[in-house]
Each structure stands twice: as C-alpha cells, then as structure tokens.
N, C-alpha and C positions, 0 to 999 in steps of 0.2 A: 604747671606754669609750659608754654611752646618753647622751643628753640627757633628760631628766627635766622634768615640768610637774606640778606639782598645784593641783587649787582646792578650797577649799570649797567645799560646797554655800549657792546662793544663800539669805538669808534670805526665804524666800519661803514661804505656804503651802502645806502639802504636798493639794492638792486631790486627789481622787480623780475619775477622768474616766470613768464610766459608757459601756461599749461594748458596743453592739447585737453579738453576735457568733453565725453560724447554725451554725459548726463550731468545732473542736478546732485549738489551736495546741501543735505538738510541737517534738521534736527533742530530742538528746542533749548536752546540757553539753558531755561531754568526749570526743565523737563523730566530730570533727574538720570543725566548721563544720557549714554546712548540709547538706552530705551527711549528717549523720549523724540529721537532722530528723523526726520521724515523728509519728503521732497522740498525741493530747493532752488532758486536760480545757479545756473554754471557757474562753474569755477573757473576764473581765468588767471591766474597767477597768485601766488604767494609772494610773503614779504617777510623777513626775519623782524621779527619787534625787541628780543632780545632773550640772553639767558642766565640761569643763574646756577651756584652748584653749593651742593652741602658738599663737606670735606671726608674723605673716608676716615672713619677712626672718632667721625662725631657720635658722643652718646647721648639718648636720650633717655632718663628714667635708669638709668646705667647700665643701657642695651646699644648697640652700634645698631644706629643705621646704617641701612643698605639694601642693597638686594634688590633696589625696585624695578621688579617685571611688570607689573599692571599698572596701568591709572584710570580712574573712570570720574566722571565730574557728580557728584550730588546735587538734589535738588536744593539744599539750603547755598549751593555755591561753592562748599568744601571739595574735597578730592579724596578719595580713598584709592590707596597706595599699596599696592600687595609687595611685600618682600619674598625673593627667593630662597630665603633662609631653609635649610631642608631638613634641622635638628642634626645631630651628630658633632655638632662644636661645642654644644653645652648651650645652644639657645635655639629658644622655642621657635617655631613656626609663627608669623605672624603677621598683622598687617596696619596699616597706620591712618590718622586722619590727619591730611594738610591744608594750610592755606596759602592758596598759591595767587598772586595779587600780581599785577602789571595794569601799567597805561601804553597807552599809543606811543609815548615818549620812548618807551625800551625799560625804564625799569620795573625790573621784576623781583621779587620777594617769595621766600618759602618759608612755613614755620609749620612746625610739627606739633599738631594738637594733641593726638595721643596715641597708644599703639596698643592694641590689641590681639589676643593669640586664637587661633580657630581652633575649634572645637571638636573633638571625635562625638560616635554619635551616645557615649555613654558619659557626656559631659566634660571629659579633660581632655586637657591639651595635647596636640602629638608631643612626641617627647622630642627633649631637647641632646639626649646621649645619641641615638639611633636615626638613620636616617629611613622615614617613612614616607615619604612625599618631597615634590619637589613643585610650591607652587609657583605660577607662570604666568596668569592673568586675572584679573578681576572686572565684575561690570555689575552695574547698580540695575537690580529688578524691580518688577513692579510693588510699589507700598514701602520701598525703601530699605528692602533685605538687597542680597547682595550674592552673585553667582562668581565662582571661583574654580580655577582650574589647577590641576596637577599633573605632571611630567610622571606621576609615580618613580620606585626607584627597580633599575635593573640589578638583578645579582643571579650569580647564575645556582644558588644556592636557594632552592625555591621559598624557604622559609624566611629568608631576608627579601624578596623581589614583591613590590607593591605594584599594581597597575594603574595606570592615569585615570582620574575620570575628571566629571564636573560638577559640583554640587552649590545648595543654596544653602545660605546662612542667614541669620539675622546680625544686624548691625553689631550686637555685640559678641559676634562670632560663634553662636550658638549654632549645632548641627539642625537643618530643615531637612533635607533629602539629597538623593544623587542621582541624575540622571543617568539611564540606560547606555549606555556605549555601547556601538560595535563592536566585537571579536577582535576585528582585526586592528585593531587599535593596540590590543594587550601585548606585552612583552612576551616571547618565547622562548627563542634560543638566543637572538639576536647575530644569528649566522644566517639560517634559511628562511624565517620567516617572522612575519607579527612587526613590533617596533624596534626601532634604533636604539640604542641607549643615548637619552640624552636628548630625542630627537621625535617629540611628541607633542603634548600641549602646549602651546605657546600664544595662541590668538584663541581672542573669546569675544563677539559681537551678541549686541541685542537688538532686533530690526522693531521698524515701528509696532509690529503686532505682535511683539513680545515674542518671537522665535529666537531661540538660543541657537549661534552657530561657532563652531569650534573646528579647530584645522591642528596638524601637526606642521613640526616646523621643517622637517624635510621628509624623503621619502620614505616608506614604510617597505618592510626588504622587498616584498611580493610587487613591492609596485619600480624598481630598478635600484640602478648604484644613485647615492647621493650627489649631489651639484660637485661639478668639480672646474675646473680651469678652462675645461672644454666641453662640458655639457651641462645643461642644467636638468632640474630633478621636476616631480610632480609630486605632491600631496592632495590630501583631502579635506574637503571642509564638509563638514554635516550639520545639518539641522537638526536641532531637536525640538520637540512641542512642547512649549513652556506647559500645558496642560496635562499632557500624560508624562512627560519623560522621556517617549520614546523618539527615536530618531526617525524624521521623516523621510531623508533625502540626503545624499550625500553629490556633491561636486568636487570634478578635479580642478585645481591652481596649477599655473605651469611656474617654476621660478625657473631664470636665468640662469646662465653661468657665472661664474665665480670672478668679479672684475679686477681683482688684483691677487697677486701672488706674495704671499712673503718672503724674509729673507731667505737667503741661501741657507743661511744655518739656525732655520726657524725649529723649536720646539714640538711644534706638529703642524699639519697644514692647513690651507685656510678653508674656509667653509662660506656659505651661505644661505640664510632660512628663512621662514615667514615666523616673522618676530610676534606680531598682534594684525588685528583687522576691528576697520571702528564702524559701524552704520553708518551710511550716508543716504539712507532711504530704504525704501521696501525691500529692495534686494540689492542695494549697491554698498559701496565698501570703498574704503580708503587703508590699503595694505602696508605695512609697515614690512620691507624687505632689508636684513641687517648681514650685511657682508664683514667679515674678518679675517687680516693675515699679520701673522703673530708678527711682530716687529714693525709693521708699517700702521695698523689702525684699521679703522670702521669705515665702511661705507654704505650710505643710508637711500634706500630708495622709498618714496612714497606712490602706491602705485594706484590706480581708479579702479575696479575691478567689478562687473557684475555678472548677476545670475540671469540670462533670459530666457526665453522662450526657445532657442537651438540648443542650451547648454546639456548635456547630456546628466541623468543621474545616474552616477555609477554604482551605488550601493550592492548592483549584481555584478560589477562586475571584479573578480576575483585577482585580478591582476593588470595593472593596468597597462603594462609590457607588452607593444605590439597589438594593444585596443584598441577599435575603432569607438572614437567618444568626440566629443565638442567641450574643449574645457571653457571655465569662467573666460570672459573678456578679460583683457589684462591691456592698462594703458600706462607708462609713464607718467606720474605727473609731476617728477620733483628729485634730481639726483643731488644728495649732498656730497661730494667728495670728502677724503682725511682731512681737510680745515675747509670749512665754509664759512664765507665772509668773516673771517677772522675768528672764527669759533673752531675749537679741536673737539671733532666731535666723539664721543664716549660711546657705549654700546648700549644705544637706543635699543630697546625694546617694550615698550610703551608706548599709547597714542591714545588722546580725548578730546572732544570739544572742549574747549575754553570756554570764556563768557563772551559776549556780544559786545562791541564798542562803541562809543558813545556815536561814532560816525557811523554804524549799523552794521559794521563788515565781523563778522564772526572769527573766531580764531580755534587753531589748533594747539593742544600743549604737548609735547612730546617729554618723556622719562627711560633714563639711562639705568641699567645695571651694572653697578659696579665690582661685583663682584668681589667685594669684601675687600678689594686691592688695594695697597698703597699706593700704584701706577696709576690710577683712575680715578674717578669723582661721580656723586650723585648728582646728574645734570639735568636739567630742564629748561628744554627751549620752547620757547611762544612764538608762531608763525601766523600771522593775519591773513584770512581770507578775502582775496577780492575776487567779487561777483559782478556778474551783468544785472 
C-alpha cells in the first residue's frame, strides 16, 4: 500500500515570471523521462502551480522516506526518485517509485508506491552499516532501465575510499553496467588534486540521442577554488556515449558566486553548486543551481545552458585555471529566493519534466533533499511552462 500526501496550492498570486530564453525547451510527455526530450517552442514564462511535502520522519514499509536527490518521469507517468542514503546509518541505499499528481488549479499530491535497493555487481545490496556510495541523480534509460550517479565516499584511508560513478540498472535495481568515468573526477587526496569531498556527481541528464551527461557539483581541485561570496567556480560536464560507455567530450560550466551569506554564528560557510541538469533538446539543458546559507536558507536558480559550436571541449585541458576556453552558454531563467510566492524553499536537488496540462502547457517538477533533518521536509514543487 502506498503512502500519499497532498497539499492545496498556497494562497499566493500566480505571478508570471518573464524568462529570457535563447532556445527551445522540449521533451515528450510520455517518452520516458528526460530521454524523450526534444526540440520545442521557446519558454517565455514559468508559473508556480503548487507544492506538496512529505514530512521528515515518514516511514514507508518501516524505513524512513527522505533524501530525494534525483527525480525522473517514467514512460507510464510515474516518477523514479533516488534517495541519497549512503549507508552507515542502518539503512541501505535505495530508490523509490512515486505518483505525483496535480492539476492546473494547483492541487499537488504525492504517493510512495514502492522502494527498491540498488544492487551491486554480485547482486547484493549496498551495505547499511558502511558508507560506500552517495546516490545523487537518476534518469530513465532506453527500454525503461535507469541510470544513476554516485558521489562515492572520500576517506583518507584508501580502503574506505570509494570513487564516484555512473551506472545503469534495471527497474528492479539489478546492476547492468558502469560507465568509464574520466580519472580527473576521482578522489586523490582532497587537498591538491582530484575531486573535493562531497562535491562530485549531482547532475545527470539524458539527451534525445541517448547521450548521457554528468557533472560535478563544484570545482575540481585542479580547476580552482570552490564558489565563494566573492567569486564563482567552474565545473565539468562530461558527455558519455550510451553505446560504448566511454566519454565523448567534456565542457566547462561556470557557476556564479554565492548569492547570500550565512549568519555570523553559522556552523559552516555558505555554498553554491550545480545540483541537477535536465535535457531540454539535443544539447540544451535546464540547470539547477542550489545555494545554501546556514541559518538563512536556500536560493534556487534555474538556468538555460547550451553546448554550441563555439563551446570548447576541455577534456584535454588538465587545469581550467587561467586556461583559454569557451564555456557552455548560461542564461538565468528564474531565481527563487528564500521564500518564493509563499513557499519556503527547501534543499532543491532534482528536476524533471512533468505531465502536459489540458491547456497544452508542459510542466516541471522539482524535488528537495531533506537530509533526513527534522528542520527540513521532502518538498515537491510544480511549475507550469508557458511557451510561444
């Protein structure tokens, strides 16, 4: 039996937010999530339809629901949601199938249909008592199988260090294969080279031709400092061949500086990262930039970004510091401040295309990672896409 939660749309004005977009947003409503995305009409505005939340502490089949860091719509209209449960807390890494229903009037409801453990090559579940993975993104693959990405686990001890990866699995969680990831994404020493702890794969997208794109959350050590209040950073977006499993090319995406500082007594500093990417055409994407300031909250940006004929393939550039290259284009679509049209934003980490409304307009669905924290919630936000 599923667990359901519904919420009426907040009593807020349905303000239209003009978006300046250079290219089209596409996708097939019933084509199997982002894998079905294709060319479409330009976006001119987004409208908040509504939001719903599943409270922290909610149990499903005796296991706490939460940590939703990846979301993608399946061909049957249900949604695959990935928890970032890492193991080490007595719960196995897992993913969910959800029903997310909504109307143009703004009613949003979320039901948990089932949960499934991701399995290792030998068919066993990842351990519940040890951190070996950090699941952060999920996308529908051809034939209804699934891609998922892990940030791995940094540890100074090599025996407890697990590298990030992108894998393919069945809808039942069985291992299918692992993509060949460029070594530049690997953890080395967390100081002088390689990936930064907990700053690797958060974004995963599948283009209409099946190309899989994966990106790190914040700069690799070779590519300069992490984003700060004074300056942004640069991450690498890698195109993976779905046939060979090898990297085809790599592109630079520039993150802006952190928009809001934390309180003076903050336990840790603010950050800004690339938390997801959604294919919106052959080489067009909607990126989610998530900034957080302790004691203040989250600022979420939706960004239209493209790989075009002038974008540099940086796969042969060892360090992007002072290197000459042309990054992916970046145009701000929407900035959602700490409280947006009456909705207090949580830790938004996932985006997918939703259903098409009766009026023909498409929708976007965002989801948050509640970090299994009592001060947060499992939030789902629905936006209507207005197009020419």
